[in-house]
Phi, psi and omega in degrees: 000322180296324179294318180296318178300318180299318180292324179292316178294322178295320180297323182274350182285340179281126186305318183285326175293322177295319178298320178296314180297320179295323176300313180293329176292320179293328182274350181302137012268013179295150167255130193245134177296148180300322180298320178293323177297315180299318179296315182296325182267357182056047180238156176292151183300318182290330176293314179296322178301318178294319178298315181297321179297317180294315180292324178294315180298329180278356179077024183259342176224159178241154177233151177214145181267135175229102186067237179263002184255150171258130178249146185237143184220144175299139180259097187296323179297323176297318179293320177300322179299323178299311181292322179300318181287321179295322187250021183302134178067005184294332185287351176289334181216002179228064179296343178286346176263316187244077176281125179304142182306324182295342182268355181287150180295128181283153174259110183235110180285134176220166176294329180284326179225077178293149181266141179275128182234127180247132174250131184239132163219171188299306186271344183048046180233349183221279188298312181291328176295315176303314183298319178300314181293319182295313181293325177303321180279313186283341183281345176051044175082358181270350179227150171247113186270140177227160172213154179197169181223154178284332176222071191294147173287173179288335182196160175300152177299135180300324179296324179292314180297320179295318179297316181296317179296321179296334180263011172090016180268146174278122182252007188299326185260000183284130177208156176275135182208160182279156178305330181298337180288341182239013182231006180279182183296328182268357180285151177295147178284125183281143174261331178221141175229121181240128171269134182244009171220148184295321183298317179294322180291333179287340183272152174287128182263166176299158174279108185280129177295147178083001179049065178295154175286149184220160175199158178256120179242053185296146174206158183300149180277114181295336180297331184275000181293133177246148179138207181285167177299323179296321179293322178293317179297322178298320179298319177295318179298318182293319177298316178300314182297318180294317178296319180296319178299315181294317183290324175297318178296320178296311183295335182271359181298144178280072187305325184288349180250001186250130167278176187294326179295313178296320179297319179299320178299320178295318180298319178294320179297321178298322179293339179278347184287121185251351185295150179243160179224131187262350186289000000 
C-alpha cells in the first residue's frame, strides 16, 4: 500500500499531470476525450497521452472506449484511497483534521436563509442565464440564483430572453457578467457552484470562499446550433427543458436529511441526467 501511495503522490506532483487531474475532477461525472483534454491544457497529444498513462497506472483516473475514442474520468475511489492512506488513524487523536461527514454542517435552504447558487458558462449569454432565471422561479425564495462567465458576452442572447419571457420568467435583471463580479470581496458567498458548459469546466475557476459545493451539469450550447430557424429554436427549447429538469430535481432534494457526502452524490447524479423536455 505504501508503494501505491508513493506512486500516486508522484503522479500528482507533476504540475501538468496535476492540472489534468484537476480538469477531470471539474468535469466529473463526465468522461472526457483525450483530444479535448489536450486542447484544454494546450499540450501535444503524445504528451497528454503520457500523462494519462501515468495517472491511470497510479489508479487516479479511469478510461473507457466509446467507438474509436478513449474517454477518461477521474477515479474518485482512487483519490479517496490517497486520503485514507495519508490520514490513516488520524481520527483517533486528530478530530480537527478528520471530522466525520455526518458531523458537517448541513446546507438547508429556507426563506429566512436562502442559499446562493452560481451557474457558470463561458459566455454567460444562454445556458447559465436560463439556469439563473429557472432557479429564481423554481426555488420559491429558498435560493438566490446568480450566473457569470469566464469570457462573457456583452448581453444575453435575444433568443434566450424571448424564450424565458414566453415561459413566464422575469428577465429584467438578467445580464452577462464576468466571474469577477461574483467572486470579489463584496460578492455574496456562494453555497453551490455549477458549471453548465464543458469549456468553462475545463478552465481553472477562482478559489471560492467558504468552499461551496460544486458539480458539472454540462449540456450542448444552443448558440452553436446550425441549420434552419426551427432547428435553432428547438435547440434553445431542449437546453431550457434539460436545465429545468435538473433544477427542479435540485430544488426538490431533501436537504434537511442529507449530509454533504450524500448531497454531493445527488448533485453528481443530477448532472448525469440527459433527458430533455420541450414544454
